[in-house]
Structures are given as structure tokens and as C-alpha cells.
C-alpha positions as CSV (number, residue, x, y, z in Angstrom):
1,M,121.6,97.5,89.2
2,V,120.2,94.8,86.9
3,S,122.4,91.8,86.4
4,R,123.2,90.4,82.9
5,E,121.2,87.3,83.6
6,N,118.1,89.3,84.6
7,A,118.5,91.6,81.5
8,V,118.7,88.6,79.2
9,I,115.7,86.9,80.8
10,L,113.6,90.2,80.6
11,L,114.6,90.8,77.0
12,F,113.7,87.3,75.9
13,A,110.4,87.2,77.9
14,T,109.4,90.5,76.4
15,V,110.2,89.4,72.8
16,G,108.4,86.1,73.4
17,L,105.3,87.8,74.7
18,V,105.2,90.3,71.8
19,L,105.6,87.5,69.3
20,A,103.0,85.4,70.9
21,Y,100.5,88.3,71.2
22,G,101.3,89.4,67.6
23,G,100.9,85.8,66.4
24,R,97.5,85.7,68.1
25,V,96.3,89.0,66.7
26,V,97.8,89.0,63.2
27,T,97.7,85.3,62.2
28,N,95.4,82.4,62.6
29,V,98.0,80.1,64.2
30,D,96.9,77.4,66.7
31,D,97.2,78.5,70.4
32,S,99.3,75.4,71.3
33,L,102.0,76.5,68.7
34,L,102.0,80.1,70.2
35,I,102.3,78.7,73.7
36,G,105.2,76.5,72.6
37,M,106.9,79.4,70.9
38,L,106.5,81.5,74.0
39,I,108.0,78.8,76.2
40,C,110.9,78.3,73.8
41,I,111.7,82.0,73.4
42,G,110.8,83.2,76.9
43,V,112.2,80.3,79.0
44,V,114.5,77.9,77.1
45,A,116.4,80.4,75.0
46,P,117.5,82.7,77.8
47,Q,118.7,79.8,79.9
48,L,120.8,78.5,77.0
49,L,122.2,81.9,76.4
50,N,123.0,82.5,80.1
51,N,124.6,79.1,80.4
52,Y,126.8,79.8,77.3
53,L,127.7,83.3,78.6
54,D,128.6,81.9,82.0
55,S,130.8,79.2,80.5
56,T,132.7,81.7,78.4
57,D,133.1,84.3,81.1
58,P,136.7,84.4,82.4
59,N,135.6,85.4,85.9
């Protein structure tokens, strides 16, 4: 069974990759901006969300 933390990380990583790839294909945005977006969405955001959910979890 997949834990909540792994599901959150997988979801955000998938969304980050899709947005980064879509940004590369559809727009003419600089690669450094796309890499920054991928890191923020795929790494930082799930950590912040998991920390928040862990702090509000009564268990």
C-alpha cells in the first residue's frame, strides 16, 4: 500500500514534470525558469504539504 507521503510526492512530481515538459514544448520560456518551476513544484511543495499534514494529524 502506498503511504500518503509517497502519494503526495508522486502527484506533485508528475504535475511538475508535465508542466515543465509542456512549458518546454508549448512556450518559449527559458530553461532555467522551467527547472526552477520543476524544483519548486516537484520537491519543495510536497515537502511543505507533507509537513503541514503531519503537524495537523492527530495521530
